[in-house]
N, C-alpha and C positions, 0 to 999 in steps of 0.2 A: 255518159260513160267516161271514165278517166282515161287520159292518154297513157298508153303502155310505156312504162319506164324501161330502161335497159341498164345493164351493168356498165360501170364507167370504163372498164377495160378488161382484157383477157385475164389479168392476174386476179381481179376481183371475182370474175366468174369461176376460175379454176379453184380458188380458195373456198368459195361458197359451195361449189359442187363437191369438192373434197370434204368440206365440213359436213355435208349431207351424208357422204359415203362413210366417213369415219364416225361410227356410232357404237352403240353397245354390242352390236354383232361382232365387230372387230375385237372387242376387248374381252367379252365373256364367252364367245363361241369359237372364235378362230383358234385360240391356244388349246382348248379342249379337243377340237377336231384334229389338230396337228398331233397332239399327244396320243390320241386314240387310233389314228390312222397311219402309224409308222413314221412319224416325224418328218424327216426330209422328203420321203416319198409324197406325202400330202402337199408339202411346200412346192415341189416341182410340178405336180399335177395342177395345183391351184394357179401357179404362175402361167402355165401353158393355157389353161382355160381362161384366165384373165385376159391374155393377149389374143384370144380367138373368140370364144363364146362371149365373154364379158365385153370385149371391145366392140363386137357386133351390136349387142343390145344397147350399149352406152352411146355409141355413135348414132345409131338409128333414132333413139329417143331425143337426143339433143338436136339432131337435124330436123326431126319432125317439128319440134318446138320452134326452131328458128324459121323454118320455111312457112309454117302456118301462122306464126305470131299468136298462137292460141294456147290456152291451158289444156290439160288432159281431157277435161269434160267435153270440150268443143273441137279439139284439134283433129280427131280421127274422122269426124263427119265432114270436115273441110277437105280432107284428103280424098275421101270417097263417100258419096251419098249412100246412106243405108248402114253406115258403120258407127252410128251414134251409140249403140249399146256398148261397144268396146270402150268408148270414152266414159260412159257411166260406170263401168266396172273399174276402169283405171282411176277414176275419182273416188270410188267407194273404198279402194284399198287404203289411201292415206286417211280417209275419214274414219275408218275402223281402227287404224293403228294409233292415231293421235291420242285418244283417251287413255289407253293402257300404257303408251309410252310416257305420258305425263305422270301416270301413277308410279312407274318405275323411276322417272326423273325425281319424283318426290322421295323415293327410297334413297337414291344417291345423295340427295341434299341432306337427308337425315344423317347419313354416315359421315359426310363431309363435316357437318356441324359437330358430330360426336368426337371426331378426331381433333377438330379445331379447338374444342373446349376442354380437351384432356380426358374425354370419356372413351377413348379408344379401347382400353382394357375391358370396359363394360360391353362394348360392341363385339368383343371376341368371345364373350361367354355363351355357353350353350343356351339356346332358347331366346336369345336377344332378338334375332331377326323375326322369328315366329311371333314373339310377344308384340313386336312393333306392328307388323302388318295385320295382325288380328285385332289390334286395338281399334276403337271405332272412329275417332275423330282426328288423331294425329296424322295418319296417312292422307286423309282428305285435305287437311290444311296445307300440308307440304306439297301435295299434288297441285292444289290450286295456285300456290306460290310459283311453282315451276311453270304451270300453264300461263299464268299472267305475265311472267318474264318473256315467254315466247310471243304473247300477244303484243307486248310493248314493242318488241323488235319489228314484228310484222306491220304494225301501225305506222312505223317510221318509213316503211317502203323498201324498195329494192336497193337503192343507193345508200341512203342514210341509215337503214336498218340492217338488212341481210349482208350487204357487201361490206359496210363499215365494221360490223361485228366480226365477220369472218377474217378480215385483215388483221384484227387484233388477236382473236382467240386461237386461230389456227397456228400461227408461229409459236405462241405460248404453249399450246397443246403439244406440239412437236418437241419443244425443248424439255417439257416435263416428262414426256415419254422416254426421251434419250437419257435423262438424268436417272430415272427409276430403272431403266434397262441396264445401264452401266453398273449401278449399285447392286442390282440383282445378280450380276455376274461375279461380284467380288465377295459374296457372303459365303460362310461355311457354318456347319452346325454339327455337334457331336451328341447323339441321342443317348438314352439311358443304357443301351447295350454297348456303348463305346464305339459305335459306327459313325464315322465322320462323312458327311455329304457336303458337296460344294455346289455353288451356282454353276460353275463351269461343267460339272458332270451333268447337271440338268440341261444345260445348253446343248451338250452333245446329243442327249436324248432327243432334243427338239429338232436339231438340224440334220443329224445323220440318219439316212434311210434305214429302216428296219424291215428286212425281207424274211425274217425267221418264220412268220406264220402266214406269209403271203400266198393266197390262192387266187384262182380266176374270180371267184365270187367276192373275196375280200377286196380285190383290185377294183372291181366295179362299184363296190360300196364306197371306196375312197373317192372314186370319180364322182359319184352321185352326191356325196357329202360336200366335196369341193364345189360342185356346181350349185348346190343349194346355198352354200356360204356366199357365193358371188351375189346372190340376190340381196342378202343382208349387207354385204360390203359395198357394192357399187350403187345401191339405191335405184336399181332398175326395176321396171314393172310396177312402180308405185306412183307413176305420174309426175314424180318430182323432177326428173331430168327433162321431161317435156316442158314443164312450167319454167324451169331455169333456162332451157334452151330458147324459150320465147323471149327472154330478156337479153340474149346475146346479140351484139351488133352484127350487121351483115359483113362488116370488114374483118371480123375476127377469124383466125385460122382454126377451124373446128377440129381438124385432124390433130394438130399440135396440142390443142387444149385437152382432147381426150387422152392422149398419151400422158400428159402431165397429171391428169386426174388418176389414171391407172397407177402411175408410179407412186404418187402420194398415198393413195389408198393401200396399195400393196406394202409399201414401206411401213405404214402405221400398223397394219395387221401383223406383219412380221415382228416389229418391235414390241407389239402387245404380247406376243409369245415369249420374247426375250425377257420382258418384264415379269411375266407370271410363272411360266414353267420352271425356270431355274429356282425361283424363290419357293414355290410350292414343293418342288422336289427336295430342296435342301432341308426344309423344316417338317415336311409331312411324308416324304418318301414317295415311291411310285403310286401307292394307293391313294395319295392325296391328289394325284393328277387326273382322277376320274370325274371330278366335279366340273360342272359347266353351268352356264346361266346364272340365276340368282344365287344358287348354292355356292358357286365359285366366288362370286364377288362379295356377297354379304355374309357368308359363313366361313369359308376356307381362308380367304385372304386376310380378314381381320385377325384370325388366329395366327397367321404367318407374321403379321405386323407386331402382334403381341409378343411373339418369340424373339423379335429383333431387339428387344430392350429399349434403350433410350432413343435409338434411331427409328424405332417402329412408329412413334407418333408423327415424326417429321415425314417419313415415307408415306404413312397413311393419309396425312393432309395433302401431300402432293398428288398421291394416287387418286383420291376421290375428287380433288379439284380438277384433275385431268379428265376423269370420267364425267364429271358434271359439265365441263366444257364440251366434251364430245356429245353428250346427250342433248345439250342445248342446241348445238349447231344442226344436229340431225332432226330434232323436233321442230325447229324453225322451218326447215325445208319441207317437212311433212305438212305442217300447217299452211305454208305458202301454196302448196299444190291444191289444197281445198279452197283457200281464199281466192286464188286467181281463177279457179273454176267458177266460183260464185260470181265473180266480177264479170267474166266473159259471157256466161250463160244468161245471167239475170240483169246484166248492165248495172250492177250495184257499185257504189263507191267502195274504196278499200276499207274505210272505217266501218261501214255497215256490214260488209262481208266478213271482216275480222271479228266483229262483235258477235255475229251469228255463229261463226265457227267456234268461237270461244265458249258460247253458251252450250252448243251441242257437245263439245269435248268435255266441258265441265260436268254436265249432267251424266254423260256416260262414264266419265272418270270417277265420279262418286260411286256409281254402280260397281265399277271395277274394284274400288277400294272396299266397298261393302261385301264384295264377293268372298272376302276372307273372314267375314263375321256374320252379319245379319242376313246376307244373301248367299250364304255358302251352300254349294251343292257340288256333287262330283258327277262328271260325265265322261264316259269312255269314248275316246275319239277314234276315228277309223285307222289312225296310225298305231293304235295299241296303247297310247298313253292315256292317263286319267287326269282330267283337269277341271277347273272351275271357270268363272267368267273371263279372267285374263287369258287363260290358256285357250279357251274356245275362240276368242277374238283373234289371238295370235295364229291359231291354226287356220281359221277361215281366211285371214288376210294373206299370210305368208305361204301356207301349204296348198291352198286351193285357188284363190283369186289371182295371185301373182303369176304362177305358171300359166294360167289361162290368158292373162293379159299379154304376157310375153309370146305365147304360142300364136295367138290371133294377130299380134303385131307382125310376127314373121310371115304369116299367111298373107296379110294385107300388103306388106312391102315386098315380100319375095315373089308373090304370085299374082296379085291383083294389079298393083300400080308399078311393079317391077323395081329391082334394086337401084336402077338409074335415078329414080326419084330422090333417093337419099344421096347417092354419089354426086349428083349434079349440085346439090345444096352444099356438100362438103367442099367441092372444088369450084364454087361459083366465082371465086376471085383468082382462079388460075393456080391454086395451091396444088402441089404434088400430093398424090394419095396412093402410096405404094401398096396398100392393103385392100384396094378396091376389089380385086379378084377374090381375096379371102372373104370379104364381106358378102359377096354374091353367093359363094358356096355355102357359107355358114347360115345365112338368113333363109336360103331356099331349101336346103337339105339337112345340114347337120344340126343346127339349133332346134328346129321343130321336133326332130327325133329325140334329142336330149331332153327337151322340155316335156315331151309326152311321157318319157320314162320317169322323169322327176315327179310329174303329176300323178302318175299311176302308183308310184311308190308312196307318195304323200297320202293318198286316199286308201292305202292298205291293199291294193290289188297286186302289186309286185312285191311280194313278201320275201322273195329269195335274195334280194339285194340288201 
């Protein structure tokens, strides 16, 4: 069994963890939810939840990893005998996510190449995205390239691979986000009816709370949406932060690192909204702000870039480069959670574990790509949506298994081994931990209730929220 490596310093860990947190969920889901849920109201609730609910889950998982020095598959059984099934579920989540995340990474790579080679206008045409994902081999090839890029980084290990790449990509990603966000605020457009819309008008829609249609029911909807977004944004309940926590040195200040990760992730999520909402509003009006997910990134935004004229190609290149970096850093962390689990459970070398996970992800990734052509089917999911292979995997991992992992983690830490198990790890070097009381209340009482509500809504039982 290989000696467990560790991050070279707290900066490397924070950037790697932030790289995991900053992914497609920040870019294509956060802006849509903000626009849908009253702009500034959603932002305020999200920040409050990030500092309470998100902080609790993030601190807990990182502390579990560092205390046990184990990956998610083996960490929980080391905390308490009989809790191995929770580790299995926690490892299953990233194993399910990796194939379809690689497929989406291939889509991002396709659009980056399109704008880089001057085909951005073609990418803005109706039917371009559908034509691409329903073609048989192009999505498979690009998915494989994206997956192999992740494999290369994981093979290089924690220090030379994950940490080194994060130190390069994360500052570049932040710079690109700021550049595009500033540009988005400066644009204006006059439509065929003579109506002029500006980026600043879109920005006001984004940040100013809209209470016009607020009811008790809609308020709870905003809270549940913001809570669900935290799973995407902070990479909790995926086993990732347990794996990364196991590489953190005993001398590092965990509380300080968690705060830095929260700030970085929330900043990127907010700036993603500044990038996207003003631009979409300017060129497509309020009706254009209803798109989310692939529809936003691969259909609406290319049309926006096409309307920008000569600047559109440059902004398109920068945007899809930024998205590609975000997808890579997230996918690498997802893959590492599985690889480290194989290494700890089966005492495999990093090379063997990485090759095994690559093969598994490649086979399932091909099935995901074929889900839009030769393996196409439609299945109605419990949440009311209709999907095929990718949507089913996304639903099972994000809407079912992740809330279960988080809920059972709260039960284990809050009621079985007690919150002091985590607090003692966070303060092991005498560091101050002013939010220890908050962590106790959240993990024992508040978080389990919130997670139960989120889970029941996800499986279609709580239909009134």
